[in-house]
PQR file of N, CA, C, O and H, with PARSE charges and radii, in Angstrom:
ATOM      1  N   MET A   1     -80.221 -51.678  35.991 -0.4000 1.5000
ATOM      2  CA  MET A   1     -78.872 -52.409  36.291 -0.0000 2.0000
ATOM      3  C   MET A   1     -79.112 -53.898  36.298  0.5500 1.7000
ATOM      4  O   MET A   1     -78.221 -54.551  35.755 -0.5500 1.4000
ATOM      5  N   VAL A   2     -80.027 -54.506  36.749 -0.4000 1.5000
ATOM      6  CA  VAL A   2     -79.713 -56.219  36.960 -0.0000 2.0000
ATOM      7  C   VAL A   2     -79.992 -56.767  35.099  0.5500 1.7000
ATOM      8  O   VAL A   2     -79.318 -57.529  34.406 -0.5500 1.4000
ATOM      9  H   VAL A   2     -80.751 -53.976  37.190  0.4000 1.0000
ATOM     10  N   LEU A   3     -81.451 -55.871  34.726 -0.4000 1.5000
ATOM     11  CA  LEU A   3     -81.947 -55.646  33.663 -0.0000 2.0000
ATOM     12  C   LEU A   3     -80.789 -55.967  32.155  0.5500 1.7000
ATOM     13  O   LEU A   3     -80.684 -56.916  31.378 -0.5500 1.4000
ATOM     14  H   LEU A   3     -81.999 -55.252  35.288  0.4000 1.0000
ATOM     15  N   ARG A   4     -80.126 -54.731  32.280 -0.4000 1.5000
ATOM     16  CA  ARG A   4     -79.179 -54.358  31.353 -0.0000 2.0000
ATOM     17  C   ARG A   4     -78.184 -55.530  31.486  0.5500 1.7000
ATOM     18  O   ARG A   4     -77.959 -56.356  30.602 -0.5500 1.4000
ATOM     19  H   ARG A   4     -80.211 -53.960  32.911  0.4000 1.0000
ATOM     20  N   GLY A   5     -77.617 -55.490  32.713 -0.4000 1.5000
ATOM     21  CA  GLY A   5     -76.205 -56.953  32.558 -0.0000 2.0000
ATOM     22  C   GLY A   5     -76.710 -58.057  32.205  0.5500 1.7000
ATOM     23  O   GLY A   5     -75.860 -58.579  31.483 -0.5500 1.4000
ATOM     24  H   GLY A   5     -77.800 -54.819  33.431  0.4000 1.0000
ATOM     25  N   ILE A   6     -77.913 -58.971  32.314 -0.4000 1.5000
ATOM     26  CA  ILE A   6     -77.987 -59.480  31.862 -0.0000 2.0000
ATOM     27  C   ILE A   6     -78.313 -59.773  30.629  0.5500 1.7000
ATOM     28  O   ILE A   6     -78.241 -60.911  30.165 -0.5500 1.4000
ATOM     29  H   ILE A   6     -78.604 -58.547  32.901  0.4000 1.0000
ATOM     30  N   GLY A   7     -78.761 -58.599  29.904 -0.4000 1.5000
ATOM     31  CA  GLY A   7     -79.058 -58.509  28.578 -0.0000 2.0000
ATOM     32  C   GLY A   7     -77.956 -58.079  27.875  0.5500 1.7000
ATOM     33  O   GLY A   7     -78.048 -57.721  26.701 -0.5500 1.4000
ATOM     34  H   GLY A   7     -78.819 -57.675  30.280  0.4000 1.0000
ATOM     35  N   ARG A   8     -76.820 -58.084  28.547 -0.4000 1.5000
ATOM     36  CA  ARG A   8     -75.207 -57.582  27.768 -0.0000 2.0000
ATOM     37  C   ARG A   8     -74.720 -58.953  28.262  0.5500 1.7000
ATOM     38  O   ARG A   8     -73.747 -59.288  27.586 -0.5500 1.4000
ATOM     39  H   ARG A   8     -76.745 -58.376  29.500  0.4000 1.0000
ATOM     40  N   LEU A   9     -75.003 -59.777  29.098 -0.4000 1.5000
ATOM     41  CA  LEU A   9     -74.279 -60.965  29.381 -0.0000 2.0000
ATOM     42  C   LEU A   9     -73.144 -60.128  30.713  0.5500 1.7000
ATOM     43  O   LEU A   9     -72.079 -60.504  31.203 -0.5500 1.4000
ATOM     44  H   LEU A   9     -75.793 -59.505  29.648  0.4000 1.0000
ATOM     45  N   ASP A  10     -73.541 -59.543  30.821 -0.4000 1.5000
ATOM     46  CA  ASP A  10     -72.230 -58.685  31.827 -0.0000 2.0000
ATOM     47  C   ASP A  10     -73.023 -59.161  33.117  0.5500 1.7000
ATOM     48  O   ASP A  10     -74.161 -58.841  33.460 -0.5500 1.4000
ATOM     49  H   ASP A  10     -74.406 -59.237  30.423  0.4000 1.0000
ATOM     50  N   MET A  11     -72.032 -60.093  33.800 -0.4000 1.5000
ATOM     51  CA  MET A  11     -72.616 -61.097  35.216 -0.0000 2.0000
ATOM     52  C   MET A  11     -71.704 -60.311  36.508  0.5500 1.7000
ATOM     53  O   MET A  11     -71.601 -60.829  37.620 -0.5500 1.4000
ATOM     54  H   MET A  11     -71.108 -60.353  33.521  0.4000 1.0000
ATOM     55  N   GLY A  12     -71.036 -58.897  36.121 -0.4000 1.5000
ATOM     56  CA  GLY A  12     -70.891 -58.735  37.291 -0.0000 2.0000
ATOM     57  C   GLY A  12     -71.767 -57.070  37.369  0.5500 1.7000
ATOM     58  O   GLY A  12     -71.930 -56.533  38.465 -0.5500 1.4000
ATOM     59  H   GLY A  12     -71.121 -58.476  35.217  0.4000 1.0000
ATOM     60  N   LEU A  13     -72.192 -56.507  36.260 -0.4000 1.5000
ATOM     61  CA  LEU A  13     -73.413 -55.654  36.180 -0.0000 2.0000
ATOM     62  C   LEU A  13     -74.408 -56.130  37.327  0.5500 1.7000
ATOM     63  O   LEU A  13     -74.735 -55.681  38.426 -0.5500 1.4000
ATOM     64  H   LEU A  13     -72.060 -56.943  35.370  0.4000 1.0000
ATOM     65  N   ALA A  14     -74.740 -57.257  36.560 -0.4000 1.5000
ATOM     66  CA  ALA A  14     -76.101 -57.830  36.718 -0.0000 2.0000
ATOM     67  C   ALA A  14     -76.195 -57.727  38.692  0.5500 1.7000
ATOM     68  O   ALA A  14     -76.978 -57.120  39.422 -0.5500 1.4000
ATOM     69  H   ALA A  14     -74.474 -57.622  35.668  0.4000 1.0000
ATOM     70  N   THR A  15     -75.052 -58.593  38.987 -0.4000 1.5000
ATOM     71  CA  THR A  15     -74.650 -58.922  40.222 -0.0000 2.0000
ATOM     72  C   THR A  15     -74.538 -57.730  41.452  0.5500 1.7000
ATOM     73  O   THR A  15     -74.839 -57.944  42.626 -0.5500 1.4000
ATOM     74  H   THR A  15     -74.416 -59.087  38.394  0.4000 1.0000
ATOM     75  N   VAL A  16     -74.039 -56.435  40.915 -0.4000 1.5000
ATOM     76  CA  VAL A  16     -73.976 -55.185  41.313 -0.0000 2.0000
ATOM     77  C   VAL A  16     -75.575 -54.869  41.807  0.5500 1.7000
ATOM     78  O   VAL A  16     -76.073 -54.659  42.913 -0.5500 1.4000
ATOM     79  H   VAL A  16     -73.795 -56.261  39.961  0.4000 1.0000
ATOM     80  N   GLY A  17     -75.998 -54.924  40.748 -0.4000 1.5000
ATOM     81  CA  GLY A  17     -77.584 -54.357  40.814 -0.0000 2.0000
ATOM     82  C   GLY A  17     -78.703 -55.263  41.572  0.5500 1.7000
ATOM     83  O   GLY A  17     -79.766 -54.831  42.018 -0.5500 1.4000
ATOM     84  H   GLY A  17     -75.593 -55.094  39.850  0.4000 1.0000
ATOM     85  N   GLY A  18     -78.245 -56.613  41.624 -0.4000 1.5000
ATOM     86  CA  GLY A  18     -79.063 -57.894  42.465 -0.0000 2.0000
ATOM     87  C   GLY A  18     -78.996 -57.480  43.831  0.5500 1.7000
ATOM     88  O   GLY A  18     -79.997 -57.218  44.498 -0.5500 1.4000
ATOM     89  H   GLY A  18     -77.382 -56.964  41.262  0.4000 1.0000
ATOM     90  N   VAL A  19     -77.559 -57.406  44.341 -0.4000 1.5000
ATOM     91  CA  VAL A  19     -77.077 -57.275  45.577 -0.0000 2.0000
ATOM     92  C   VAL A  19     -77.420 -55.898  45.963  0.5500 1.7000
ATOM     93  O   VAL A  19     -77.462 -55.727  47.181 -0.5500 1.4000
ATOM     94  H   VAL A  19     -76.746 -57.618  43.798  0.4000 1.0000
ATOM     95  N   GLY A  20     -77.670 -54.897  45.248 -0.4000 1.5000
ATOM     96  CA  GLY A  20     -78.273 -53.800  46.206 -0.0000 2.0000
ATOM     97  C   GLY A  20     -79.774 -53.742  46.410  0.5500 1.7000
ATOM     98  O   GLY A  20     -80.298 -53.083  47.308 -0.5500 1.4000
ATOM     99  H   GLY A  20     -77.637 -55.035  44.258  0.4000 1.0000
ATOM    100  N   ILE A  21     -80.586 -54.641  45.319 -0.4000 1.5000
ATOM    101  CA  ILE A  21     -81.957 -54.542  45.697 -0.0000 2.0000
ATOM    102  C   ILE A  21     -82.016 -55.521  46.607  0.5500 1.7000
ATOM    103  O   ILE A  21     -83.045 -55.477  47.282 -0.5500 1.4000
ATOM    104  H   ILE A  21     -80.160 -55.176  44.589  0.4000 1.0000
ATOM    105  N   VAL A  22     -81.074 -56.625  46.933 -0.4000 1.5000
ATOM    106  CA  VAL A  22     -81.269 -57.636  47.786 -0.0000 2.0000
ATOM    107  C   VAL A  22     -80.910 -56.802  49.477  0.5500 1.7000
ATOM    108  O   VAL A  22     -81.526 -57.164  50.479 -0.5500 1.4000
ATOM    109  H   VAL A  22     -80.238 -56.660  46.385  0.4000 1.0000
ATOM    110  N   ILE A  23     -80.104 -55.961  49.514 -0.4000 1.5000
ATOM    111  CA  ILE A  23     -80.116 -54.821  50.522 -0.0000 2.0000
ATOM    112  C   ILE A  23     -81.013 -54.660  51.010  0.5500 1.7000
ATOM    113  O   ILE A  23     -81.354 -54.943  52.159 -0.5500 1.4000
ATOM    114  H   ILE A  23     -79.603 -55.667  48.699  0.4000 1.0000
ATOM    115  N   LEU A  24     -81.733 -53.994  49.903 -0.4000 1.5000
ATOM    116  CA  LEU A  24     -82.751 -52.551  50.060 -0.0000 2.0000
ATOM    117  C   LEU A  24     -84.082 -53.833  50.723  0.5500 1.7000
ATOM    118  O   LEU A  24     -84.835 -53.626  51.674 -0.5500 1.4000
ATOM    119  H   LEU A  24     -81.456 -53.764  48.970  0.4000 1.0000
ATOM    120  N   ALA A  25     -84.032 -54.849  50.042 -0.4000 1.5000
ATOM    121  CA  ALA A  25     -84.966 -55.556  50.896 -0.0000 2.0000
ATOM    122  C   ALA A  25     -85.256 -56.188  52.165  0.5500 1.7000
ATOM    123  O   ALA A  25     -86.364 -56.345  52.679 -0.5500 1.4000
ATOM    124  H   ALA A  25     -83.420 -55.017  49.269  0.4000 1.0000
ATOM    125  N   ILE A  26     -83.779 -56.632  52.738 -0.4000 1.5000
ATOM    126  CA  ILE A  26     -83.474 -56.418  53.938 -0.0000 2.0000
ATOM    127  C   ILE A  26     -83.936 -55.295  54.729  0.5500 1.7000
ATOM    128  O   ILE A  26     -84.778 -55.453  55.613 -0.5500 1.4000
ATOM    129  H   ILE A  26     -82.880 -56.503  52.321  0.4000 1.0000
ATOM    130  N   ILE A  27     -83.385 -54.080  54.434 -0.4000 1.5000
ATOM    131  CA  ILE A  27     -83.540 -53.108  55.046 -0.0000 2.0000
ATOM    132  C   ILE A  27     -84.753 -52.445  55.035  0.5500 1.7000
ATOM    133  O   ILE A  27     -84.990 -51.394  55.630 -0.5500 1.4000
ATOM    134  H   ILE A  27     -82.701 -53.952  53.717  0.4000 1.0000
ATOM    135  N   LEU A  28     -85.443 -53.018  54.414 -0.4000 1.5000
ATOM    136  CA  LEU A  28     -87.312 -52.709  54.359 -0.0000 2.0000
ATOM    137  C   LEU A  28     -87.886 -53.702  55.476  0.5500 1.7000
ATOM    138  O   LEU A  28     -88.866 -53.370  56.142 -0.5500 1.4000
ATOM    139  H   LEU A  28     -85.251 -53.872  53.930  0.4000 1.0000
ATOM    140  N   ASP A  29     -87.204 -55.004  55.668 -0.4000 1.5000
ATOM    141  CA  ASP A  29     -88.039 -56.532  56.094 -0.0000 2.0000
ATOM    142  C   ASP A  29     -87.616 -55.796  57.341  0.5500 1.7000
ATOM    143  O   ASP A  29     -88.446 -56.009  58.225 -0.5500 1.4000
ATOM    144  H   ASP A  29     -86.408 -55.273  55.127  0.4000 1.0000
ATOM    145  N   ARG A  30     -86.709 -55.067  57.716 -0.4000 1.5000
ATOM    146  CA  ARG A  30     -86.246 -55.246  59.435 -0.0000 2.0000
ATOM    147  C   ARG A  30     -87.436 -54.008  59.708  0.5500 1.7000
ATOM    148  O   ARG A  30     -88.284 -54.067  60.599 -0.5500 1.4000
ATOM    149  H   ARG A  30     -86.036 -54.893  56.997  0.4000 1.0000
ATOM    150  N   LEU A  31     -87.324 -53.198  58.996 -0.4000 1.5000
ATOM    151  CA  LEU A  31     -87.844 -51.611  59.325 -0.0000 2.0000
ATOM    152  C   LEU A  31     -89.265 -51.914  59.310  0.5500 1.7000
ATOM    153  O   LEU A  31     -89.838 -51.004  59.908 -0.5500 1.4000
ATOM    154  H   LEU A  31     -86.636 -53.151  58.273  0.4000 1.0000
ATOM    155  N   THR A  32     -90.106 -52.801  58.887 -0.4000 1.5000
ATOM    156  CA  THR A  32     -91.643 -53.169  59.096 -0.0000 2.0000
ATOM    157  C   THR A  32     -92.071 -54.395  59.902  0.5500 1.7000
ATOM    158  O   THR A  32     -93.155 -54.909  60.179 -0.5500 1.4000
ATOM    159  H   THR A  32     -89.640 -53.540  58.401  0.4000 1.0000
ATOM    160  N   GLN A  33     -90.380 -54.741  60.250 -0.4000 1.5000
ATOM    161  CA  GLN A  33     -90.871 -55.461  61.271 -0.0000 2.0000
ATOM    162  C   GLN A  33     -90.810 -54.953  63.181  0.5500 1.7000
ATOM    163  O   GLN A  33     -91.410 -55.303  64.198 -0.5500 1.4000
ATOM    164  H   GLN A  33     -89.500 -54.324  60.024  0.4000 1.0000
ATOM    165  N   ALA A  34     -89.849 -54.083  62.874 -0.4000 1.5000
ATOM    166  CA  ALA A  34     -89.925 -53.010  63.951 -0.0000 2.0000
ATOM    167  C   ALA A  34     -91.148 -52.553  64.252  0.5500 1.7000
ATOM    168  O   ALA A  34     -91.591 -52.518  65.400 -0.5500 1.4000
ATOM    169  H   ALA A  34     -89.362 -53.799  62.049  0.4000 1.0000
ATOM    170  N   VAL A  35     -91.944 -52.063  62.923 -0.4000 1.5000
ATOM    171  CA  VAL A  35     -92.980 -50.891  63.377 -0.0000 2.0000
ATOM    172  C   VAL A  35     -94.002 -51.943  63.277  0.5500 1.7000
ATOM    173  O   VAL A  35     -94.953 -51.433  63.870 -0.5500 1.4000
ATOM    174  H   VAL A  35     -91.585 -52.091  61.990  0.4000 1.0000
ATOM    175  N   GLY A  36     -94.338 -52.994  62.920 -0.4000 1.5000
ATOM    176  CA  GLY A  36     -95.244 -53.766  63.288 -0.0000 2.0000
ATOM    177  C   GLY A  36     -95.280 -54.855  64.730  0.5500 1.7000
ATOM    178  O   GLY A  36     -95.898 -55.919  64.772 -0.5500 1.4000
ATOM    179  H   GLY A  36     -93.566 -53.409  62.439  0.4000 1.0000
ATOM    180  N   ARG A  37     -94.533 -54.322  65.739 -0.4000 1.5000
ATOM    181  CA  ARG A  37     -94.202 -55.028  66.873 -0.0000 2.0000
ATOM    182  C   ARG A  37     -95.255 -54.294  67.695  0.5500 1.7000
ATOM    183  O   ARG A  37     -95.347 -53.067  67.736 -0.5500 1.4000
ATOM    184  H   ARG A  37     -94.031 -53.457  65.705  0.4000 1.0000
ATOM    185  N   ASP A  38     -96.257 -55.388  68.524 -0.4000 1.5000
ATOM    186  CA  ASP A  38     -97.265 -54.150  69.666 -0.0000 2.0000
ATOM    187  C   ASP A  38     -96.191 -54.267  70.538  0.5500 1.7000
ATOM    188  O   ASP A  38     -95.139 -54.904  70.492 -0.5500 1.4000
ATOM    189  H   ASP A  38     -96.182 -56.384  68.490  0.4000 1.0000
ATOM    190  N   SER A  39     -96.960 -53.101  71.775 -0.4000 1.5000
ATOM    191  CA  SER A  39     -96.297 -52.353  72.302 -0.0000 2.0000
ATOM    192  C   SER A  39     -95.931 -53.494  73.767  0.5500 1.7000
ATOM    193  O   SER A  39     -95.156 -53.052  74.615 -0.5500 1.4000
ATOM    194  H   SER A  39     -97.815 -52.583  71.812  0.4000 1.0000
ATOM    195  N   ARG A  40     -96.340 -54.469  73.904 -0.4000 1.5000
ATOM    196  CA  ARG A  40     -95.953 -55.369  75.167 -0.0000 2.0000
ATOM    197  C   ARG A  40     -94.817 -55.769  75.116  0.5500 1.7000
ATOM    198  O   ARG A  40     -94.141 -55.794  76.144 -0.5500 1.4000
ATOM    199  H   ARG A  40     -96.969 -54.829  73.215  0.4000 1.0000
ATOM    200  N   SER A  41     -94.191 -56.283  73.628 -0.4000 1.5000
ATOM    201  CA  SER A  41     -93.463 -56.939  73.157 -0.0000 2.0000
ATOM    202  C   SER A  41     -91.940 -55.547  73.199  0.5500 1.7000
ATOM    203  O   SER A  41     -90.722 -55.721  73.246 -0.5500 1.4000
ATOM    204  H   SER A  41     -94.740 -56.263  72.793  0.4000 1.0000
ATOM    205  N   ARG A  42     -92.434 -54.783  73.173 -0.4000 1.5000
ATOM    206  CA  ARG A  42     -91.123 -53.848  73.111 -0.0000 2.0000
ATOM    207  C   ARG A  42     -90.605 -53.536  74.352  0.5500 1.7000
ATOM    208  O   ARG A  42     -89.442 -53.172  74.526 -0.5500 1.4000
ATOM    209  H   ARG A  42     -93.423 -54.641  73.135  0.4000 1.0000
ATOM    210  N   GLY A  43     -91.628 -53.699  75.428 -0.4000 1.5000
ATOM    211  CA  GLY A  43     -90.632 -53.344  76.562 -0.0000 2.0000
ATOM    212  C   GLY A  43     -90.748 -51.536  77.127  0.5500 1.7000
ATOM    213  O   GLY A  43     -91.232 -50.570  76.537 -0.5500 1.4000
ATOM    214  H   GLY A  43     -92.573 -53.995  75.287  0.4000 1.0000
ATOM    215  N   ASN A  44     -90.219 -51.613  78.209 -0.4000 1.5000
ATOM    216  CA  ASN A  44     -89.687 -50.114  78.518 -0.0000 2.0000
ATOM    217  C   ASN A  44     -88.235 -49.613  77.583  0.5500 1.7000
ATOM    218  O   ASN A  44     -87.169 -50.219  77.685 -0.5500 1.4000
ATOM    219  H   ASN A  44     -89.825 -52.398  78.688  0.4000 1.0000
ATOM    220  N   ARG A  45     -88.413 -48.534  76.776 -0.4000 1.5000
ATOM    221  CA  ARG A  45     -87.443 -48.064  76.372 -0.0000 2.0000
ATOM    222  C   ARG A  45     -86.990 -46.386  76.691  0.5500 1.7000
ATOM    223  O   ARG A  45     -87.469 -45.524  77.428 -0.5500 1.4000
ATOM    224  H   ARG A  45     -89.279 -48.042  76.694  0.4000 1.0000
ATOM    225  N   ARG A  46     -85.973 -46.410  75.862 -0.4000 1.5000
ATOM    226  CA  ARG A  46     -85.542 -44.630  76.772 -0.0000 2.0000
ATOM    227  C   ARG A  46     -85.809 -43.603  75.508  0.5500 1.7000
ATOM    228  O   ARG A  46     -86.004 -43.911  74.332 -0.5500 1.4000
ATOM    229  H   ARG A  46     -85.584 -47.110  75.263  0.4000 1.0000
ATOM    230  N   TRP A  47     -85.770 -42.595  75.964 -0.4000 1.5000
ATOM    231  CA  TRP A  47     -86.618 -41.563  75.052 -0.0000 2.0000
ATOM    232  C   TRP A  47     -85.834 -41.560  73.270  0.5500 1.7000
ATOM    233  O   TRP A  47     -86.293 -41.434  72.134 -0.5500 1.4000
ATOM    234  H   TRP A  47     -85.612 -42.344  76.919  0.4000 1.0000
ATOM    235  N   TYR A  48     -84.582 -41.755  73.806 -0.4000 1.5000
ATOM    236  CA  TYR A  48     -83.681 -41.953  71.957 -0.0000 2.0000
ATOM    237  C   TYR A  48     -83.827 -43.052  71.007  0.5500 1.7000
ATOM    238  O   TYR A  48     -83.302 -43.354  69.936 -0.5500 1.4000
ATOM    239  H   TYR A  48     -84.209 -41.857  74.728  0.4000 1.0000
ATOM    240  N   THR A  49     -84.859 -43.621  71.888 -0.4000 1.5000
ATOM    241  CA  THR A  49     -85.282 -45.048  71.354 -0.0000 2.0000
ATOM    242  C   THR A  49     -86.553 -45.165  70.765  0.5500 1.7000
ATOM    243  O   THR A  49     -86.671 -46.140  70.023 -0.5500 1.4000
ATOM    244  H   THR A  49     -85.285 -43.376  72.759  0.4000 1.0000
ATOM    245  N   THR A  50     -87.547 -44.429  70.892 -0.4000 1.5000
ATOM    246  CA  THR A  50     -88.456 -43.939  70.873 -0.0000 2.0000
ATOM    247  C   THR A  50     -89.021 -43.282  69.426  0.5500 1.7000
ATOM    248  O   THR A  50     -89.947 -43.752  68.765 -0.5500 1.4000
ATOM    249  H   THR A  50     -87.451 -43.637  71.494  0.4000 1.0000
ATOM    250  N   GLY A  51     -88.074 -41.830  69.030 -0.4000 1.5000
ATOM    251  CA  GLY A  51     -88.244 -41.315  67.918 -0.0000 2.0000
ATOM    252  C   GLY A  51     -87.960 -41.251  66.601  0.5500 1.7000
ATOM    253  O   GLY A  51     -87.787 -42.392  66.172 -0.5500 1.4000
ATOM    254  H   GLY A  51     -87.322 -41.448  69.567  0.4000 1.0000
ATOM    255  N   PRO A  52     -87.831 -40.405  65.749 -0.5600 1.5000
ATOM    256  CA  PRO A  52     -87.407 -41.064  64.041  0.2800 2.0000
ATOM    257  C   PRO A  52     -86.082 -41.972  63.889  0.5500 1.7000
ATOM    258  O   PRO A  52     -85.881 -42.892  63.096 -0.5500 1.4000
ATOM    259  N   VAL A  53     -84.994 -41.288  65.170 -0.4000 1.5000
ATOM    260  CA  VAL A  53     -83.945 -42.032  65.111 -0.0000 2.0000
ATOM    261  C   VAL A  53     -83.575 -43.484  65.660  0.5500 1.7000
ATOM    262  O   VAL A  53     -82.695 -44.338  65.556 -0.5500 1.4000
ATOM    263  H   VAL A  53     -85.157 -40.540  65.814  0.4000 1.0000
ATOM    264  N   GLY A  54     -84.872 -43.223  66.355 -0.4000 1.5000
ATOM    265  CA  GLY A  54     -85.194 -44.604  67.044 -0.0000 2.0000
ATOM    266  C   GLY A  54     -85.857 -45.691  66.157  0.5500 1.7000
ATOM    267  O   GLY A  54     -85.848 -46.921  66.211 -0.5500 1.4000
ATOM    268  H   GLY A  54     -85.587 -42.529  66.440  0.4000 1.0000
ATOM    269  N   LEU A  55     -86.315 -44.982  65.497 -0.4000 1.5000
ATOM    270  CA  LEU A  55     -87.093 -46.212  64.134 -0.0000 2.0000
ATOM    271  C   LEU A  55     -86.109 -45.993  63.491  0.5500 1.7000
ATOM    272  O   LEU A  55     -85.464 -46.274  64.501 -0.5500 1.4000
ATOM    273  H   LEU A  55     -86.323 -43.983  65.453  0.4000 1.0000
ATOM    274  N   LEU A  56     -85.210 -45.715  62.643 -0.4000 1.5000
ATOM    275  CA  LEU A  56     -84.357 -46.180  61.814 -0.0000 2.0000
ATOM    276  C   LEU A  56     -83.108 -47.270  62.541  0.5500 1.7000
ATOM    277  O   LEU A  56     -82.458 -48.148  61.973 -0.5500 1.4000
ATOM    278  H   LEU A  56     -85.733 -45.487  61.822  0.4000 1.0000
ATOM    279  N   THR A  57     -83.072 -46.878  63.845 -0.4000 1.5000
ATOM    280  CA  THR A  57     -81.575 -48.107  64.186 -0.0000 2.0000
ATOM    281  C   THR A  57     -81.833 -49.012  64.989  0.5500 1.7000
ATOM    282  O   THR A  57     -80.890 -49.708  65.365 -0.5500 1.4000
ATOM    283  H   THR A  57     -83.600 -46.165  64.306  0.4000 1.0000
ATOM    284  N   ARG A  58     -83.139 -49.274  65.481 -0.4000 1.5000
ATOM    285  CA  ARG A  58     -84.318 -49.963  65.715 -0.0000 2.0000
ATOM    286  C   ARG A  58     -84.131 -51.349  65.042  0.5500 1.7000
ATOM    287  O   ARG A  58     -83.747 -52.371  65.612 -0.5500 1.4000
ATOM    288  H   ARG A  58     -83.905 -48.708  65.175  0.4000 1.0000
ATOM    289  N   PRO A  59     -84.375 -51.252  64.092 -0.5600 1.5000
ATOM    290  CA  PRO A  59     -83.780 -53.008  63.229  0.2800 2.0000
ATOM    291  C   PRO A  59     -82.573 -53.676  63.729  0.5500 1.7000
ATOM    292  O   PRO A  59     -82.450 -54.815  64.180 -0.5500 1.4000
ATOM    293  N   PHE A  60     -81.403 -52.421  63.505 -0.4000 1.5000
ATOM    294  CA  PHE A  60     -79.838 -53.159  63.511 -0.0000 2.0000
ATOM    295  C   PHE A  60     -79.695 -53.426  65.286  0.5500 1.7000
ATOM    296  O   PHE A  60     -79.224 -54.382  65.902 -0.5500 1.4000
ATOM    297  H   PHE A  60     -81.503 -51.495  63.139  0.4000 1.0000
ATOM    298  N   ILE A  61     -80.105 -52.585  65.600 -0.4000 1.5000
ATOM    299  CA  ILE A  61     -79.663 -53.211  67.340 -0.0000 2.0000
ATOM    300  C   ILE A  61     -81.234 -54.273  68.145  0.5500 1.7000
ATOM    301  O   ILE A  61     -82.445 -54.065  68.084 -0.5500 1.4000
ATOM    302  H   ILE A  61     -80.488 -51.809  65.100  0.4000 1.0000
ATOM    303  N   LYS A  62     -80.490 -55.285  68.772 -0.4000 1.5000
ATOM    304  CA  LYS A  62     -80.868 -56.435  69.318 -0.0000 2.0000
ATOM    305  C   LYS A  62     -81.484 -55.524  70.207  0.5500 1.7000
ATOM    306  O   LYS A  62     -82.143 -55.941  71.159 -0.5500 1.4000
ATOM    307  H   LYS A  62     -79.506 -55.454  68.822  0.4000 1.0000
TER
END
């Protein structure tokens, strides 16, 4: 989308594609930071924050 938008000089299409890429990069960054934390900095957590659902929600909860 970004290359197509730039090639056609359609800044709206390029912007939409670029924003999508930035949002995906932010989500991947938060997810990898949450996975990479060592166990000492995590502290005690409840059972529902340790499973797959917790892995997906942890980057968005402080």
